[in-house]
C-alpha positions, 0 to 999 in steps of 0.5 A: 037374537040374543039380548047382548047383540040387541044391546050392542046394536042399540048402542051403535045406533045411538052413537050414529044418531048422536054424531049426526045430530051434531048438525042440529047443534050447529043449526042452533048455534049459528041461529043463536050466536048472532044475539050476543054478537049483534051489540058488538057488531053495532059498535064496531061498524056503527051499524044502522037498524036496517043493517042489523036487521039484514045481517040477522035475517040473512041466515033465514034467506040461506036456510030457505034456499038450503031447505028447498034444494036438500030433498033432490040433493039427498036423492042424488048424492045420498044422505051421508055425503050431503051431511058431510058437505053441509059440515064443510059449509058450516065450517067455511061459513063460520070462518067467513063470518068471523073474518068478515071485513064489512057488513055486506060480507058478513051478511053474505057469509050468514047466507052461506051458513043459512044454506047449511042450516036449511040442508041440515034441517032436512037431511039430518032427521032423514038420515037418523030416521032411515038408519034407526031401528023402528022401536027407537026411531022416534026418540032418536029423530027427536034428538035432532030437536034437542041438539038444536036447543043445546046449540042455542044454549052453547051459543049463549055461553060462547057469546058470554065467554068472548064478550069483551066490552073493551074490544068491539071486535070480540064478536069475531071469536063468537062466530069462529067457535062454530068451526069446532062442532063442524069438524066433529060432524065432518070427521064423525060422518066419514066413519058412519054408514049410508042409510039402507033406504038410499043404498037400496034405491041406488041398487046397492042391495048388498051394502044395504043389507050389511048396514041393516044387519049392523044396526037392526037385523043381525039375522040377515 
């Protein structure tokens, strides 16, 4: 195996991991964005303490549901398809939270976002681990955690950018920003391959070997 081919495969796998790790960025963004939006939510709807707590923790309820169901779903439909569906849920959840007409609807929308967070927390690292060459697998899987941190940081900058003391409803745009990384994840995943492990599991050996040849084993 020549070094040029190895470098090419490594670069390709890094790109694949970077695109998939956008799920981690969305995880961090939708977890952190509420911190900057909450003061404006309180002022715009005159929320009680219990309502604020419910809106904040509702995403965790959805995350629990998403995490519990993601293992079975990825085995049935594949890692790639589930991540694509998750990106759609992230986008829809961001739109619904930004457009929420009441505290109850906002909490419900954040449960939807939480489902996407829970599913991505399982599926994205699984996808990256199964698509990565063993020599750099650990580093690439850890990129998911790095992107969560970056997502939280991005949410703080987003909150700062849209915070407007004269407009108590400026929180809406804080949530809408989450649509853009969701679109990036959706479009990017369309062009990425399914993992060899899943393809072998469903009897698609030819496709599995093609992916393995592309990312790690050119001699196959």
